[in-house]
TIBAMAR-348911 format. One record per atom (N, C-alpha, C, O): x, y, z; atom name; residue number from 1; residue in one letter. Coordinates in steps of 0.02 Angstrom, whole numbers, plus 50000, padded with zeros to 5 digits. Example, Ala and Ser with C-alpha at 12.3 -4.5 7.8 and 13.67 -1.06 7.14 Angstrom:
BEGIN
<<50660,49716,50390>,'N',1,'A'>;
<<50615,49775,50390>,'CA',1,'A'>;
<<50660,49835,50390>,'C',1,'A'>;
<<50712,49834,50423>,'O',1,'A'>;
<<50642,49888,50354>,'N',2,'S'>;
<<50684,49947,50357>,'CA',2,'S'>;
<<50645,50002,50394>,'C',2,'S'>;
<<50670,50057,50402>,'O',2,'S'>;
//
This chain:
BEGIN
<<49634,51311,50140>,'N',1,'M'>;
<<49703,51301,50119>,'CA',1,'M'>;
<<49707,51232,50084>,'C',1,'M'>;
<<49684,51181,50109>,'O',1,'M'>;
<<49738,51236,50025>,'N',2,'L'>;
<<49749,51181,49989>,'CA',2,'L'>;
<<49813,51149,50011>,'C',2,'L'>;
<<49863,51182,50023>,'O',2,'L'>;
<<49811,51079,50017>,'N',3,'T'>;
<<49878,51043,50029>,'CA',3,'T'>;
<<49923,51045,49969>,'C',3,'T'>;
<<49897,51062,49915>,'O',3,'T'>;
<<49985,51029,49971>,'N',4,'D'>;
<<50035,51021,49924>,'CA',4,'D'>;
<<50002,50984,49868>,'C',4,'D'>;
<<49997,51005,49811>,'O',4,'D'>;
<<49977,50922,49893>,'N',5,'D'>;
<<49959,50865,49844>,'CA',5,'D'>;
<<49898,50896,49801>,'C',5,'D'>;
<<49893,50883,49741>,'O',5,'D'>;
<<49848,50940,49837>,'N',6,'M'>;
<<49794,50963,49794>,'CA',6,'M'>;
<<49820,51020,49745>,'C',6,'M'>;
<<49795,51027,49689>,'O',6,'M'>;
<<49869,51057,49768>,'N',7,'Q'>;
<<49901,51103,49718>,'CA',7,'Q'>;
<<49922,51076,49658>,'C',7,'Q'>;
<<49904,51099,49604>,'O',7,'Q'>;
<<49965,51023,49666>,'N',8,'L'>;
<<49986,50982,49615>,'CA',8,'L'>;
<<49940,50959,49568>,'C',8,'L'>;
<<49948,50966,49508>,'O',8,'L'>;
<<49888,50930,49597>,'N',9,'M'>;
<<49832,50904,49556>,'CA',9,'M'>;
<<49795,50956,49510>,'C',9,'M'>;
<<49778,50946,49452>,'O',9,'M'>;
<<49785,51010,49545>,'N',10,'N'>;
<<49755,51070,49510>,'CA',10,'N'>;
<<49798,51103,49452>,'C',10,'N'>;
<<49772,51124,49400>,'O',10,'N'>;
<<49865,51105,49465>,'N',11,'Q'>;
<<49908,51125,49414>,'CA',11,'Q'>;
<<49902,51075,49356>,'C',11,'Q'>;
<<49893,51096,49299>,'O',11,'Q'>;
<<49908,51011,49370>,'N',12,'A'>;
<<49905,50954,49317>,'CA',12,'A'>;
<<49833,50965,49270>,'C',12,'A'>;
<<49830,50959,49209>,'O',12,'A'>;
<<49777,50980,49316>,'N',13,'L'>;
<<49713,50980,49274>,'CA',13,'L'>;
<<49719,51044,49235>,'C',13,'L'>;
<<49690,51047,49180>,'O',13,'L'>;
<<49755,51098,49259>,'N',14,'D'>;
<<49755,51160,49215>,'CA',14,'D'>;
<<49796,51150,49153>,'C',14,'D'>;
<<49782,51179,49101>,'O',14,'D'>;
<<49852,51104,49162>,'N',15,'Q'>;
<<49893,51089,49099>,'CA',15,'Q'>;
<<49868,51048,49053>,'C',15,'Q'>;
<<49889,51058,48996>,'O',15,'Q'>;
<<49827,51002,49060>,'N',16,'V'>;
<<49803,50947,49013>,'CA',16,'V'>;
<<49745,50976,48968>,'C',16,'V'>;
<<49731,50951,48914>,'O',16,'V'>;
<<49712,51031,48993>,'N',17,'G'>;
<<49665,51068,48941>,'CA',17,'G'>;
<<49604,51030,48925>,'C',17,'G'>;
<<49576,51032,48870>,'O',17,'G'>;
<<49583,50993,48981>,'N',18,'L'>;
<<49514,50960,48973>,'CA',18,'L'>;
<<49465,51010,48978>,'C',18,'L'>;
<<49473,51065,49005>,'O',18,'L'>;
<<49401,50986,48943>,'N',19,'P'>;
<<49345,51033,48945>,'CA',19,'P'>;
<<49325,51056,49015>,'C',19,'P'>;
<<49338,51021,49064>,'O',19,'P'>;
<<49294,51116,49021>,'N',20,'D'>;
<<49283,51139,49080>,'CA',20,'D'>;
<<49233,51089,49130>,'C',20,'D'>;
<<49244,51082,49190>,'O',20,'D'>;
<<49181,51056,49096>,'N',21,'D'>;
<<49141,51021,49135>,'CA',21,'D'>;
<<49186,50956,49164>,'C',21,'D'>;
<<49173,50932,49219>,'O',21,'D'>;
<<49223,50938,49136>,'N',22,'A'>;
<<49269,50873,49155>,'CA',22,'A'>;
<<49313,50897,49210>,'C',22,'A'>;
<<49318,50864,49261>,'O',22,'A'>;
<<49345,50952,49201>,'N',23,'T'>;
<<49395,50985,49248>,'CA',23,'T'>;
<<49355,51003,49314>,'C',23,'T'>;
<<49381,50989,49368>,'O',23,'T'>;
<<49299,51032,49312>,'N',24,'Q'>;
<<49265,51042,49370>,'CA',24,'Q'>;
<<49240,50975,49410>,'C',24,'Q'>;
<<49242,50972,49472>,'O',24,'Q'>;
<<49217,50929,49372>,'N',25,'G'>;
<<49205,50869,49399>,'CA',25,'G'>;
<<49260,50828,49432>,'C',25,'G'>;
<<49246,50793,49481>,'O',25,'G'>;
<<49321,50830,49407>,'N',26,'L'>;
<<49381,50799,49431>,'CA',26,'L'>;
<<49406,50844,49491>,'C',26,'L'>;
<<49432,50819,49541>,'O',26,'L'>;
<<49398,50911,49485>,'N',27,'R'>;
<<49426,50942,49547>,'CA',27,'R'>;
<<49379,50933,49607>,'C',27,'R'>;
<<49403,50934,49664>,'O',27,'R'>;
<<49306,50925,49596>,'N',28,'A'>;
<<49262,50903,49648>,'CA',28,'A'>;
<<49282,50845,49682>,'C',28,'A'>;
<<49290,50842,49743>,'O',28,'A'>;
<<49291,50787,49632>,'N',29,'F'>;
<<49311,50724,49663>,'CA',29,'F'>;
<<49379,50722,49697>,'C',29,'F'>;
<<49386,50686,49747>,'O',29,'F'>;
<<49429,50759,49673>,'N',30,'F'>;
<<49494,50757,49708>,'CA',30,'F'>;
<<49483,50791,49779>,'C',30,'F'>;
<<49507,50769,49832>,'O',30,'F'>;
<<49447,50843,49775>,'N',31,'E'>;
<<49433,50877,49843>,'CA',31,'E'>;
<<49407,50833,49901>,'C',31,'E'>;
<<49431,50831,49958>,'O',31,'E'>;
<<49350,50795,49875>,'N',32,'E'>;
<<49312,50748,49917>,'CA',32,'E'>;
<<49359,50692,49939>,'C',32,'E'>;
<<49356,50671,49996>,'O',32,'E'>;
<<49402,50669,49895>,'N',33,'A'>;
<<49439,50611,49911>,'CA',33,'A'>;
<<49487,50632,49962>,'C',33,'A'>;
<<49496,50600,50013>,'O',33,'A'>;
<<49522,50699,49943>,'N',34,'S'>;
<<49567,50721,49990>,'CA',34,'S'>;
<<49545,50727,50062>,'C',34,'S'>;
<<49579,50709,50110>,'O',34,'S'>;
<<49482,50754,50066>,'N',35,'T'>;
<<49449,50766,50132>,'CA',35,'T'>;
<<49443,50694,50164>,'C',35,'T'>;
<<49458,50684,50223>,'O',35,'T'>;
<<49420,50650,50125>,'N',36,'F'>;
<<49403,50580,50159>,'CA',36,'F'>;
<<49475,50554,50183>,'C',36,'F'>;
<<49481,50531,50239>,'O',36,'F'>;
<<49526,50558,50144>,'N',37,'M'>;
<<49586,50529,50162>,'CA',37,'M'>;
<<49607,50561,50229>,'C',37,'M'>;
<<49625,50526,50276>,'O',37,'M'>;
<<49605,50632,50233>,'N',38,'I'>;
<<49628,50663,50294>,'CA',38,'I'>;
<<49588,50639,50353>,'C',38,'I'>;
<<49615,50621,50405>,'O',38,'I'>;
<<49526,50640,50345>,'N',39,'T'>;
<<49483,50621,50396>,'CA',39,'T'>;
<<49497,50540,50422>,'C',39,'T'>;
<<49498,50523,50481>,'O',39,'T'>;
<<49506,50500,50373>,'N',40,'A'>;
<<49521,50428,50386>,'CA',40,'A'>;
<<49587,50428,50415>,'C',40,'A'>;
<<49593,50383,50457>,'O',40,'A'>;
<<49633,50461,50407>,'N',41,'R'>;
<<49702,50465,50437>,'CA',41,'R'>;
<<49696,50487,50511>,'C',41,'R'>;
<<49730,50458,50554>,'O',41,'R'>;
<<49657,50535,50527>,'N',42,'S'>;
<<49645,50554,50586>,'CA',42,'S'>;
<<49611,50514,50639>,'C',42,'S'>;
<<49618,50524,50700>,'O',42,'S'>;
<<49572,50466,50613>,'N',43,'R'>;
<<49536,50416,50649>,'CA',43,'R'>;
<<49581,50364,50656>,'C',43,'R'>;
<<49569,50329,50705>,'O',43,'R'>;
<<49631,50347,50621>,'N',44,'D'>;
<<49674,50284,50634>,'CA',44,'D'>;
<<49748,50305,50626>,'C',44,'D'>;
<<49762,50343,50580>,'O',44,'D'>;
<<49793,50285,50664>,'N',45,'S'>;
<<49858,50306,50666>,'CA',45,'S'>;
<<49891,50279,50601>,'C',45,'S'>;
<<49946,50303,50585>,'O',45,'S'>;
<<49863,50230,50562>,'N',46,'T'>;
<<49896,50206,50506>,'CA',46,'T'>;
<<49870,50239,50442>,'C',46,'T'>;
<<49810,50238,50430>,'O',46,'T'>;
<<49914,50270,50402>,'N',47,'P'>;
<<49885,50311,50346>,'CA',47,'P'>;
<<49841,50271,50299>,'C',47,'P'>;
<<49863,50215,50284>,'O',47,'P'>;
<<49791,50287,50277>,'N',48,'A'>;
<<49753,50257,50229>,'CA',48,'A'>;
<<49786,50265,50161>,'C',48,'A'>;
<<49772,50222,50119>,'O',48,'A'>;
<<49827,50316,50144>,'N',49,'F'>;
<<49860,50327,50087>,'CA',49,'F'>;
<<49929,50358,50096>,'C',49,'F'>;
<<49940,50403,50138>,'O',49,'F'>;
<<49971,50334,50059>,'N',50,'T'>;
<<50040,50372,50067>,'CA',50,'T'>;
<<50066,50393,49994>,'C',50,'T'>;
<<50071,50352,49948>,'O',50,'T'>;
<<50081,50453,49987>,'N',51,'S'>;
<<50104,50482,49922>,'CA',51,'S'>;
<<50178,50485,49911>,'C',51,'S'>;
<<50204,50516,49865>,'O',51,'S'>;
<<50210,50448,49959>,'N',52,'G'>;
<<50282,50442,49958>,'CA',52,'G'>;
<<50319,50510,49981>,'C',52,'G'>;
<<50380,50515,49981>,'O',52,'G'>;
<<50279,50558,49998>,'N',53,'H'>;
<<50314,50613,50036>,'CA',53,'H'>;
<<50305,50615,50098>,'C',53,'H'>;
<<50252,50597,50123>,'O',53,'H'>;
<<50359,50636,50136>,'N',54,'S'>;
<<50357,50640,50212>,'CA',54,'S'>;
<<50334,50695,50239>,'C',54,'S'>;
<<50331,50701,50300>,'O',54,'S'>;
//
């Protein structure tokens, strides 16, 4: 299941029209970074990153 932030990033990537290889690389990076931030947050009660959403 994608988070709301991941859905927004994927929609943005779809809209900008980058070449497929660039889009695939960015999607992979965003997914890995998202997983890292979720894992880091679960280890520490202080969020590693805040997106301004509650």
